[in-house]
PDBQT receptor file of N, H, CA, C and O in Angstrom, charges set to zero:
ATOM      1  N   UNK A   1     115.780  84.928 110.350  1.00  0.00    +0.000 N 
ATOM      2  CA  UNK A   1     114.814  85.824 110.991  1.00  0.00    +0.000 C 
ATOM      3  C   UNK A   1     113.501  84.983 111.173  1.00  0.00    +0.000 C 
ATOM      4  O   UNK A   1     113.041  84.302 110.257  1.00  0.00    +0.000 OA
ATOM      5  N   UNK A   2     112.976  85.068 112.312  1.00  0.00    +0.000 N 
ATOM      6  H   UNK A   2     113.349  85.622 113.056  1.00  0.00    +0.000 HD
ATOM      7  CA  UNK A   2     111.708  84.357 112.632  1.00  0.00    +0.000 C 
ATOM      8  C   UNK A   2     110.673  85.430 112.936  1.00  0.00    +0.000 C 
ATOM      9  O   UNK A   2     110.893  86.316 113.761  1.00  0.00    +0.000 OA
ATOM     10  N   UNK A   3     109.517  85.326 112.235  1.00  0.00    +0.000 N 
ATOM     11  H   UNK A   3     109.339  84.605 111.564  1.00  0.00    +0.000 HD
ATOM     12  CA  UNK A   3     108.426  86.291 112.366  1.00  0.00    +0.000 C 
ATOM     13  C   UNK A   3     107.477  85.792 113.460  1.00  0.00    +0.000 C 
ATOM     14  O   UNK A   3     107.244  84.593 113.613  1.00  0.00    +0.000 OA
ATOM     15  N   UNK A   4     106.957  86.726 114.191  1.00  0.00    +0.000 N 
ATOM     16  H   UNK A   4     107.146  87.700 114.066  1.00  0.00    +0.000 HD
ATOM     17  CA  UNK A   4     105.919  86.345 115.169  1.00  0.00    +0.000 C 
ATOM     18  C   UNK A   4     104.628  86.016 114.396  1.00  0.00    +0.000 C 
ATOM     19  O   UNK A   4     104.545  86.252 113.191  1.00  0.00    +0.000 OA
ATOM     20  N   UNK A   5     103.674  85.495 115.068  1.00  0.00    +0.000 N 
ATOM     21  H   UNK A   5     103.742  85.304 116.048  1.00  0.00    +0.000 HD
ATOM     22  CA  UNK A   5     102.428  85.139 114.441  1.00  0.00    +0.000 C 
ATOM     23  C   UNK A   5     101.733  86.430 113.885  1.00  0.00    +0.000 C 
ATOM     24  O   UNK A   5     101.178  86.433 112.787  1.00  0.00    +0.000 OA
ATOM     25  N   UNK A   6     101.793  87.480 114.669  1.00  0.00    +0.000 N 
ATOM     26  H   UNK A   6     102.245  87.477 115.561  1.00  0.00    +0.000 HD
ATOM     27  CA  UNK A   6     101.161  88.729 114.191  1.00  0.00    +0.000 C 
ATOM     28  C   UNK A   6     101.917  89.346 113.013  1.00  0.00    +0.000 C 
ATOM     29  O   UNK A   6     101.293  89.957 112.145  1.00  0.00    +0.000 OA
ATOM     30  N   UNK A   7     103.246  89.202 112.959  1.00  0.00    +0.000 N 
ATOM     31  H   UNK A   7     103.754  88.705 113.663  1.00  0.00    +0.000 HD
ATOM     32  CA  UNK A   7     104.019  89.701 111.844  1.00  0.00    +0.000 C 
ATOM     33  C   UNK A   7     103.786  88.824 110.611  1.00  0.00    +0.000 C 
ATOM     34  O   UNK A   7     103.729  89.336 109.493  1.00  0.00    +0.000 OA
ATOM     35  N   UNK A   8     103.657  87.567 110.797  1.00  0.00    +0.000 N 
ATOM     36  H   UNK A   8     103.704  87.151 111.705  1.00  0.00    +0.000 HD
ATOM     37  CA  UNK A   8     103.355  86.646 109.676  1.00  0.00    +0.000 C 
ATOM     38  C   UNK A   8     102.006  86.911 109.106  1.00  0.00    +0.000 C 
ATOM     39  O   UNK A   8     101.839  86.902 107.887  1.00  0.00    +0.000 OA
ATOM     40  N   UNK A   9     101.010  87.155 109.967  1.00  0.00    +0.000 N 
ATOM     41  H   UNK A   9     101.146  87.163 110.958  1.00  0.00    +0.000 HD
ATOM     42  CA  UNK A   9      99.672  87.493 109.483  1.00  0.00    +0.000 C 
ATOM     43  C   UNK A   9      99.677  88.805 108.692  1.00  0.00    +0.000 C 
ATOM     44  O   UNK A   9      99.087  88.913 107.617  1.00  0.00    +0.000 OA
ATOM     45  N   UNK A  10     100.357  89.784 109.258  1.00  0.00    +0.000 N 
ATOM     46  H   UNK A  10     100.837  89.696 110.131  1.00  0.00    +0.000 HD
ATOM     47  CA  UNK A  10     100.428  91.083 108.604  1.00  0.00    +0.000 C 
ATOM     48  C   UNK A  10     101.108  90.936 107.212  1.00  0.00    +0.000 C 
ATOM     49  O   UNK A  10     100.617  91.487 106.227  1.00  0.00    +0.000 OA
ATOM     50  N   UNK A  11     102.187  90.223 107.140  1.00  0.00    +0.000 N 
ATOM     51  H   UNK A  11     102.586  89.775 107.940  1.00  0.00    +0.000 HD
ATOM     52  CA  UNK A  11     102.819  89.960 105.879  1.00  0.00    +0.000 C 
ATOM     53  C   UNK A  11     101.948  89.302 104.873  1.00  0.00    +0.000 C 
ATOM     54  O   UNK A  11     101.947  89.678 103.701  1.00  0.00    +0.000 OA
ATOM     55  N   UNK A  12     101.182  88.295 105.319  1.00  0.00    +0.000 N 
ATOM     56  H   UNK A  12     101.183  87.990 106.272  1.00  0.00    +0.000 HD
ATOM     57  CA  UNK A  12     100.289  87.627 104.415  1.00  0.00    +0.000 C 
ATOM     58  C   UNK A  12      99.139  88.543 103.970  1.00  0.00    +0.000 C 
ATOM     59  O   UNK A  12      98.670  88.414 102.839  1.00  0.00    +0.000 OA
ATOM     60  N   UNK A  13      98.697  89.418 104.783  1.00  0.00    +0.000 N 
ATOM     61  H   UNK A  13      99.079  89.523 105.701  1.00  0.00    +0.000 HD
ATOM     62  CA  UNK A  13      97.706  90.388 104.392  1.00  0.00    +0.000 C 
ATOM     63  C   UNK A  13      98.200  91.339 103.363  1.00  0.00    +0.000 C 
ATOM     64  O   UNK A  13      97.464  91.688 102.440  1.00  0.00    +0.000 OA
ATOM     65  N   UNK A  14      99.462  91.787 103.492  1.00  0.00    +0.000 N 
ATOM     66  H   UNK A  14     100.059  91.503 104.242  1.00  0.00    +0.000 HD
ATOM     67  CA  UNK A  14     100.092  92.715 102.515  1.00  0.00    +0.000 C 
ATOM     68  C   UNK A  14     100.300  91.973 101.181  1.00  0.00    +0.000 C 
ATOM     69  O   UNK A  14     100.094  92.555 100.116  1.00  0.00    +0.000 OA
ATOM     70  N   UNK A  15     100.698  90.724 101.233  1.00  0.00    +0.000 N 
ATOM     71  H   UNK A  15     100.866  90.252 102.099  1.00  0.00    +0.000 HD
ATOM     72  CA  UNK A  15     100.829  89.916 100.040  1.00  0.00    +0.000 C 
ATOM     73  C   UNK A  15      99.526  89.763  99.299  1.00  0.00    +0.000 C 
ATOM     74  O   UNK A  15      99.484  89.838  98.071  1.00  0.00    +0.000 OA
ATOM     75  N   UNK A  16      98.459  89.547 100.049  1.00  0.00    +0.000 N 
ATOM     76  H   UNK A  16      98.494  89.486 101.047  1.00  0.00    +0.000 HD
ATOM     77  CA  UNK A  16      97.084  89.415  99.472  1.00  0.00    +0.000 C 
ATOM     78  C   UNK A  16      96.755  90.705  98.784  1.00  0.00    +0.000 C 
ATOM     79  O   UNK A  16      96.285  90.679  97.647  1.00  0.00    +0.000 OA
ATOM     80  N   UNK A  17      96.984  91.862  99.430  1.00  0.00    +0.000 N 
ATOM     81  H   UNK A  17      97.366  91.882 100.354  1.00  0.00    +0.000 HD
ATOM     82  CA  UNK A  17      96.707  93.151  98.799  1.00  0.00    +0.000 C 
ATOM     83  C   UNK A  17      97.529  93.353  97.511  1.00  0.00    +0.000 C 
ATOM     84  O   UNK A  17      97.027  93.895  96.526  1.00  0.00    +0.000 OA
ATOM     85  N   UNK A  18      98.772  92.919  97.534  1.00  0.00    +0.000 N 
ATOM     86  H   UNK A  18      99.179  92.479  98.334  1.00  0.00    +0.000 HD
ATOM     87  CA  UNK A  18      99.573  92.971  96.375  1.00  0.00    +0.000 C 
ATOM     88  C   UNK A  18      99.032  92.172  95.187  1.00  0.00    +0.000 C 
ATOM     89  O   UNK A  18      98.990  92.647  94.052  1.00  0.00    +0.000 OA
ATOM     90  N   UNK A  19      98.626  90.952  95.492  1.00  0.00    +0.000 N 
ATOM     91  H   UNK A  19      98.661  90.566  96.414  1.00  0.00    +0.000 HD
ATOM     92  CA  UNK A  19      98.013  90.097  94.488  1.00  0.00    +0.000 C 
ATOM     93  C   UNK A  19      96.758  90.716  93.914  1.00  0.00    +0.000 C 
ATOM     94  O   UNK A  19      96.546  90.714  92.702  1.00  0.00    +0.000 OA
ATOM     95  N   UNK A  20      95.927  91.247  94.800  1.00  0.00    +0.000 N 
ATOM     96  H   UNK A  20      96.100  91.248  95.785  1.00  0.00    +0.000 HD
ATOM     97  CA  UNK A  20      94.657  91.876  94.320  1.00  0.00    +0.000 C 
ATOM     98  C   UNK A  20      94.948  93.076  93.433  1.00  0.00    +0.000 C 
ATOM     99  O   UNK A  20      94.259  93.278  92.434  1.00  0.00    +0.000 OA
ATOM    100  N   UNK A  21      95.949  93.875  93.772  1.00  0.00    +0.000 N 
ATOM    101  H   UNK A  21      96.509  93.711  94.584  1.00  0.00    +0.000 HD
ATOM    102  CA  UNK A  21      96.304  95.052  92.949  1.00  0.00    +0.000 C 
ATOM    103  C   UNK A  21      96.807  94.570  91.569  1.00  0.00    +0.000 C 
ATOM    104  O   UNK A  21      96.497  95.181  90.546  1.00  0.00    +0.000 OA
ATOM    105  N   UNK A  22      97.559  93.504  91.552  1.00  0.00    +0.000 N 
ATOM    106  H   UNK A  22      97.811  93.008  92.383  1.00  0.00    +0.000 HD
ATOM    107  CA  UNK A  22      98.004  92.951  90.221  1.00  0.00    +0.000 C 
ATOM    108  C   UNK A  22      96.841  92.462  89.431  1.00  0.00    +0.000 C 
ATOM    109  O   UNK A  22      96.745  92.740  88.236  1.00  0.00    +0.000 OA
ATOM    110  N   UNK A  23      95.925  91.720  90.077  1.00  0.00    +0.000 N 
ATOM    111  H   UNK A  23      96.003  91.495  91.048  1.00  0.00    +0.000 HD
ATOM    112  CA  UNK A  23      94.776  91.209  89.337  1.00  0.00    +0.000 C 
ATOM    113  C   UNK A  23      93.875  92.310  88.813  1.00  0.00    +0.000 C 
ATOM    114  O   UNK A  23      93.302  92.226  87.727  1.00  0.00    +0.000 OA
ATOM    115  N   UNK A  24      93.771  93.399  89.675  1.00  0.00    +0.000 N 
ATOM    116  H   UNK A  24      94.236  93.467  90.558  1.00  0.00    +0.000 HD
ATOM    117  CA  UNK A  24      92.926  94.500  89.183  1.00  0.00    +0.000 C 
ATOM    118  C   UNK A  24      93.538  95.232  88.002  1.00  0.00    +0.000 C 
ATOM    119  O   UNK A  24      92.837  95.618  87.066  1.00  0.00    +0.000 OA
ATOM    120  N   UNK A  25      94.859  95.421  88.050  1.00  0.00    +0.000 N 
ATOM    121  H   UNK A  25      95.428  95.108  88.809  1.00  0.00    +0.000 HD
ATOM    122  CA  UNK A  25      95.507  96.109  86.881  1.00  0.00    +0.000 C 
ATOM    123  C   UNK A  25      95.404  95.171  85.703  1.00  0.00    +0.000 C 
ATOM    124  O   UNK A  25      95.110  95.660  84.613  1.00  0.00    +0.000 OA
ATOM    125  N   UNK A  26      95.609  93.912  85.805  1.00  0.00    +0.000 N 
ATOM    126  H   UNK A  26      95.848  93.514  86.691  1.00  0.00    +0.000 HD
ATOM    127  CA  UNK A  26      95.527  93.018  84.678  1.00  0.00    +0.000 C 
ATOM    128  C   UNK A  26      94.081  93.056  84.079  1.00  0.00    +0.000 C 
ATOM    129  O   UNK A  26      93.934  93.140  82.860  1.00  0.00    +0.000 OA
ATOM    130  N   UNK A  27      93.088  93.001  84.873  1.00  0.00    +0.000 N 
ATOM    131  H   UNK A  27      93.207  92.933  85.864  1.00  0.00    +0.000 HD
ATOM    132  CA  UNK A  27      91.723  93.054  84.370  1.00  0.00    +0.000 C 
ATOM    133  C   UNK A  27      91.465  94.360  83.668  1.00  0.00    +0.000 C 
ATOM    134  O   UNK A  27      90.822  94.382  82.619  1.00  0.00    +0.000 OA
ATOM    135  N   UNK A  28      91.970  95.493  84.243  1.00  0.00    +0.000 N 
ATOM    136  H   UNK A  28      92.493  95.476  85.095  1.00  0.00    +0.000 HD
ATOM    137  CA  UNK A  28      91.740  96.779  83.660  1.00  0.00    +0.000 C 
ATOM    138  C   UNK A  28      92.394  96.899  82.242  1.00  0.00    +0.000 C 
ATOM    139  O   UNK A  28      91.845  97.521  81.333  1.00  0.00    +0.000 OA
ATOM    140  N   UNK A  29      93.567  96.283  82.110  1.00  0.00    +0.000 N 
ATOM    141  H   UNK A  29      94.014  95.777  82.849  1.00  0.00    +0.000 HD
ATOM    142  CA  UNK A  29      94.251  96.301  80.817  1.00  0.00    +0.000 C 
ATOM    143  C   UNK A  29      93.438  95.500  79.811  1.00  0.00    +0.000 C 
ATOM    144  O   UNK A  29      93.263  95.933  78.672  1.00  0.00    +0.000 OA
ATOM    145  N   UNK A  30      92.938  94.335  80.220  1.00  0.00    +0.000 N 
ATOM    146  H   UNK A  30      93.080  93.984  81.145  1.00  0.00    +0.000 HD
ATOM    147  CA  UNK A  30      92.149  93.452  79.295  1.00  0.00    +0.000 C 
ATOM    148  C   UNK A  30      90.861  94.133  78.896  1.00  0.00    +0.000 C 
ATOM    149  O   UNK A  30      90.330  93.910  77.808  1.00  0.00    +0.000 OA
ATOM    150  N   UNK A  31      90.354  94.991  79.818  1.00  0.00    +0.000 N 
ATOM    151  H   UNK A  31      90.786  95.173  80.702  1.00  0.00    +0.000 HD
ATOM    152  CA  UNK A  31      89.056  95.631  79.530  1.00  0.00    +0.000 C 
ATOM    153  C   UNK A  31      89.249  96.991  78.839  1.00  0.00    +0.000 C 
ATOM    154  O   UNK A  31      88.281  97.719  78.620  1.00  0.00    +0.000 OA
ATOM    155  N   UNK A  32      90.469  97.319  78.508  1.00  0.00    +0.000 N 
ATOM    156  H   UNK A  32      91.255  96.728  78.687  1.00  0.00    +0.000 HD
ATOM    157  CA  UNK A  32      90.776  98.566  77.724  1.00  0.00    +0.000 C 
ATOM    158  C   UNK A  32      90.540  99.822  78.512  1.00  0.00    +0.000 C 
ATOM    159  O   UNK A  32      90.070 100.826  77.976  1.00  0.00    +0.000 OA
ATOM    160  N   UNK A  33      90.875  99.769  79.828  1.00  0.00    +0.000 N 
ATOM    161  H   UNK A  33      91.256  98.954  80.264  1.00  0.00    +0.000 HD
ATOM    162  CA  UNK A  33      90.738 101.003  80.629  1.00  0.00    +0.000 C 
ATOM    163  C   UNK A  33      91.689 102.059  80.068  1.00  0.00    +0.000 C 
ATOM    164  O   UNK A  33      92.725 101.750  79.480  1.00  0.00    +0.000 OA
ATOM    165  N   UNK A  34      91.282 103.354  80.280  1.00  0.00    +0.000 N 
ATOM    166  H   UNK A  34      90.440 103.605  80.758  1.00  0.00    +0.000 HD
ATOM    167  CA  UNK A  34      92.115 104.473  79.751  1.00  0.00    +0.000 C 
ATOM    168  C   UNK A  34      93.449 104.589  80.496  1.00  0.00    +0.000 C 
ATOM    169  O   UNK A  34      93.630 104.044  81.585  1.00  0.00    +0.000 OA
ATOM    170  N   UNK A  35      94.402 105.340  79.846  1.00  0.00    +0.000 N 
ATOM    171  H   UNK A  35      94.256 105.782  78.962  1.00  0.00    +0.000 HD
ATOM    172  CA  UNK A  35      95.711 105.496  80.410  1.00  0.00    +0.000 C 
ATOM    173  C   UNK A  35      95.785 106.132  81.719  1.00  0.00    +0.000 C 
ATOM    174  O   UNK A  35      96.660 105.795  82.516  1.00  0.00    +0.000 OA
ATOM    175  N   UNK A  36      94.859 107.095  82.012  1.00  0.00    +0.000 N 
ATOM    176  H   UNK A  36      94.148 107.368  81.364  1.00  0.00    +0.000 HD
ATOM    177  CA  UNK A  36      94.850 107.753  83.260  1.00  0.00    +0.000 C 
ATOM    178  C   UNK A  36      94.513 106.794  84.393  1.00  0.00    +0.000 C 
ATOM    179  O   UNK A  36      95.158 106.818  85.442  1.00  0.00    +0.000 OA
ATOM    180  N   UNK A  37      93.516 105.958  84.189  1.00  0.00    +0.000 N 
ATOM    181  H   UNK A  37      92.993 105.939  83.337  1.00  0.00    +0.000 HD
ATOM    182  CA  UNK A  37      93.154 104.931  85.195  1.00  0.00    +0.000 C 
ATOM    183  C   UNK A  37      94.245 103.883  85.387  1.00  0.00    +0.000 C 
ATOM    184  O   UNK A  37      94.548 103.473  86.507  1.00  0.00    +0.000 OA
ATOM    185  N   UNK A  38      94.840 103.452  84.236  1.00  0.00    +0.000 N 
ATOM    186  H   UNK A  38      94.593 103.786  83.326  1.00  0.00    +0.000 HD
ATOM    187  CA  UNK A  38      95.930 102.493  84.321  1.00  0.00    +0.000 C 
ATOM    188  C   UNK A  38      97.162 103.065  85.094  1.00  0.00    +0.000 C 
ATOM    189  O   UNK A  38      97.835 102.357  85.843  1.00  0.00    +0.000 OA
ATOM    190  N   UNK A  39      97.405 104.317  84.883  1.00  0.00    +0.000 N 
ATOM    191  H   UNK A  39      96.859 104.892  84.275  1.00  0.00    +0.000 HD
ATOM    192  CA  UNK A  39      98.506 104.933  85.614  1.00  0.00    +0.000 C 
ATOM    193  C   UNK A  39      98.217 105.014  87.097  1.00  0.00    +0.000 C 
ATOM    194  O   UNK A  39      99.103 104.724  87.901  1.00  0.00    +0.000 OA
ATOM    195  N   UNK A  40      97.020 105.394  87.491  1.00  0.00    +0.000 N 
ATOM    196  H   UNK A  40      96.300 105.630  86.838  1.00  0.00    +0.000 HD
ATOM    197  CA  UNK A  40      96.600 105.387  88.915  1.00  0.00    +0.000 C 
ATOM    198  C   UNK A  40      96.735 104.030  89.483  1.00  0.00    +0.000 C 
ATOM    199  O   UNK A  40      97.258 103.869  90.586  1.00  0.00    +0.000 OA
ATOM    200  N   UNK A  41      96.264 103.002  88.742  1.00  0.00    +0.000 N 
ATOM    201  H   UNK A  41      95.839 103.133  87.847  1.00  0.00    +0.000 HD
ATOM    202  CA  UNK A  41      96.292 101.640  89.236  1.00  0.00    +0.000 C 
ATOM    203  C   UNK A  41      97.744 101.135  89.364  1.00  0.00    +0.000 C 
ATOM    204  O   UNK A  41      98.089 100.453  90.329  1.00  0.00    +0.000 OA
ATOM    205  N   UNK A  42      98.543 101.465  88.425  1.00  0.00    +0.000 N 
ATOM    206  H   UNK A  42      98.263 102.020  87.641  1.00  0.00    +0.000 HD
ATOM    207  CA  UNK A  42      99.956 101.003  88.505  1.00  0.00    +0.000 C 
ATOM    208  C   UNK A  42     100.629 101.666  89.695  1.00  0.00    +0.000 C 
ATOM    209  O   UNK A  42     101.465 101.043  90.349  1.00  0.00    +0.000 OA
ATOM    210  N   UNK A  43     100.292 102.889  89.986  1.00  0.00    +0.000 N 
ATOM    211  H   UNK A  43      99.613 103.395  89.455  1.00  0.00    +0.000 HD
ATOM    212  CA  UNK A  43     100.795 103.528  91.212  1.00  0.00    +0.000 C 
ATOM    213  C   UNK A  43     100.365 102.778  92.506  1.00  0.00    +0.000 C 
ATOM    214  O   UNK A  43     101.143 102.591  93.441  1.00  0.00    +0.000 OA
ATOM    215  N   UNK A  44      99.120 102.379  92.493  1.00  0.00    +0.000 N 
ATOM    216  H   UNK A  44      98.488 102.531  91.733  1.00  0.00    +0.000 HD
ATOM    217  CA  UNK A  44      98.643 101.528  93.638  1.00  0.00    +0.000 C 
ATOM    218  C   UNK A  44      99.385 100.233  93.765  1.00  0.00    +0.000 C 
ATOM    219  O   UNK A  44      99.689  99.764  94.862  1.00  0.00    +0.000 OA
ATOM    220  N   UNK A  45      99.670  99.663  92.615  1.00  0.00    +0.000 N 
ATOM    221  H   UNK A  45      99.423 100.044  91.724  1.00  0.00    +0.000 HD
ATOM    222  CA  UNK A  45     100.433  98.360  92.617  1.00  0.00    +0.000 C 
ATOM    223  C   UNK A  45     101.830  98.588  93.161  1.00  0.00    +0.000 C 
ATOM    224  O   UNK A  45     102.294  97.775  93.960  1.00  0.00    +0.000 OA
ATOM    225  N   UNK A  46     102.524  99.642  92.776  1.00  0.00    +0.000 N 
ATOM    226  H   UNK A  46     102.147 100.302  92.127  1.00  0.00    +0.000 HD
ATOM    227  CA  UNK A  46     103.822  99.915  93.273  1.00  0.00    +0.000 C 
ATOM    228  C   UNK A  46     103.806 100.150  94.790  1.00  0.00    +0.000 C 
ATOM    229  O   UNK A  46     104.689  99.679  95.507  1.00  0.00    +0.000 OA
ATOM    230  N   UNK A  47     102.844 100.846  95.243  1.00  0.00    +0.000 N 
ATOM    231  H   UNK A  47     102.127 101.229  94.660  1.00  0.00    +0.000 HD
ATOM    232  CA  UNK A  47     102.644 101.149  96.690  1.00  0.00    +0.000 C 
ATOM    233  C   UNK A  47     102.425  99.835  97.463  1.00  0.00    +0.000 C 
ATOM    234  O   UNK A  47     103.015  99.608  98.519  1.00  0.00    +0.000 OA
ATOM    235  N   UNK A  48     101.558  98.981  96.898  1.00  0.00    +0.000 N 
ATOM    236  H   UNK A  48     101.079  99.166  96.039  1.00  0.00    +0.000 HD
ATOM    237  CA  UNK A  48     101.325  97.689  97.534  1.00  0.00    +0.000 C 
ATOM    238  C   UNK A  48     102.565  96.805  97.588  1.00  0.00    +0.000 C 
ATOM    239  O   UNK A  48     102.784  96.102  98.575  1.00  0.00    +0.000 OA
ATOM    240  N   UNK A  49     103.371  96.835  96.542  1.00  0.00    +0.000 N 
ATOM    241  H   UNK A  49     103.193  97.405  95.740  1.00  0.00    +0.000 HD
ATOM    242  CA  UNK A  49     104.594  96.102  96.515  1.00  0.00    +0.000 C 
ATOM    243  C   UNK A  49     105.619  96.595  97.549  1.00  0.00    +0.000 C 
ATOM    244  O   UNK A  49     106.336  95.820  98.182  1.00  0.00    +0.000 OA
ATOM    245  N   UNK A  50     105.643  97.898  97.679  1.00  0.00    +0.000 N 
ATOM    246  H   UNK A  50     105.060  98.527  97.164  1.00  0.00    +0.000 HD
ATOM    247  CA  UNK A  50     106.546  98.523  98.727  1.00  0.00    +0.000 C 
ATOM    248  C   UNK A  50     106.161  98.069 100.130  1.00  0.00    +0.000 C 
ATOM    249  O   UNK A  50     106.998  97.692 100.950  1.00  0.00    +0.000 OA
ATOM    250  N   UNK A  51     104.839  98.124 100.367  1.00  0.00    +0.000 N 
ATOM    251  H   UNK A  51     104.159  98.431  99.701  1.00  0.00    +0.000 HD
ATOM    252  CA  UNK A  51     104.329  97.647 101.668  1.00  0.00    +0.000 C 
ATOM    253  C   UNK A  51     104.631  96.200 101.877  1.00  0.00    +0.000 C 
ATOM    254  O   UNK A  51     104.990  95.808 102.987  1.00  0.00    +0.000 OA
ATOM    255  N   UNK A  52     104.505  95.401 100.881  1.00  0.00    +0.000 N 
ATOM    256  H   UNK A  52     104.213  95.719  99.979  1.00  0.00    +0.000 HD
ATOM    257  CA  UNK A  52     104.686  93.954 100.997  1.00  0.00    +0.000 C 
ATOM    258  C   UNK A  52     106.111  93.573 101.281  1.00  0.00    +0.000 C 
ATOM    259  O   UNK A  52     106.355  92.575 101.961  1.00  0.00    +0.000 OA
ATOM    260  N   UNK A  53     107.051  94.324 100.790  1.00  0.00    +0.000 N 
ATOM    261  H   UNK A  53     106.853  95.134 100.238  1.00  0.00    +0.000 HD
ATOM    262  CA  UNK A  53     108.463  93.938 100.981  1.00  0.00    +0.000 C 
ATOM    263  C   UNK A  53     108.996  94.233 102.390  1.00  0.00    +0.000 C 
ATOM    264  O   UNK A  53     110.088  93.789 102.745  1.00  0.00    +0.000 OA
ATOM    265  N   UNK A  54     108.241  94.968 103.177  1.00  0.00    +0.000 N 
ATOM    266  H   UNK A  54     107.354  95.328 102.889  1.00  0.00    +0.000 HD
ATOM    267  CA  UNK A  54     108.652  95.210 104.548  1.00  0.00    +0.000 C 
ATOM    268  C   UNK A  54     108.485  93.964 105.385  1.00  0.00    +0.000 C 
ATOM    269  O   UNK A  54     107.400  93.382 105.405  1.00  0.00    +0.000 OA
ATOM    270  N   UNK A  55     109.461  93.561 106.034  1.00  0.00    +0.000 N 
ATOM    271  H   UNK A  55     110.342  94.034 106.018  1.00  0.00    +0.000 HD
ATOM    272  CA  UNK A  55     109.326  92.270 106.834  1.00  0.00    +0.000 C 
ATOM    273  C   UNK A  55     108.935  92.623 108.302  1.00  0.00    +0.000 C 
ATOM    274  O   UNK A  55     108.357  91.787 108.996  1.00  0.00    +0.000 OA
ATOM    275  N   UNK A  56     109.227  93.769 108.739  1.00  0.00    +0.000 N 
ATOM    276  H   UNK A  56     109.697  94.448 108.175  1.00  0.00    +0.000 HD
ATOM    277  CA  UNK A  56     108.894  94.156 110.122  1.00  0.00    +0.000 C 
ATOM    278  C   UNK A  56     108.434  95.613 110.126  1.00  0.00    +0.000 C 
ATOM    279  O   UNK A  56     108.103  96.152 111.182  1.00  0.00    +0.000 OA
TER     280      UNK A  56
């Protein structure tokens, strides 16, 4: 499968969002964020991963 330039850019944007969500959750864990916030953030991470896995 070959991605167009626009599709490739979109995929890279979604991967960046995924990485940011991972880093945010990691930081929140290190800073002792409460369980409610960690649960919300982990939901955001799952959503970002689902978006990132779409190729088209």
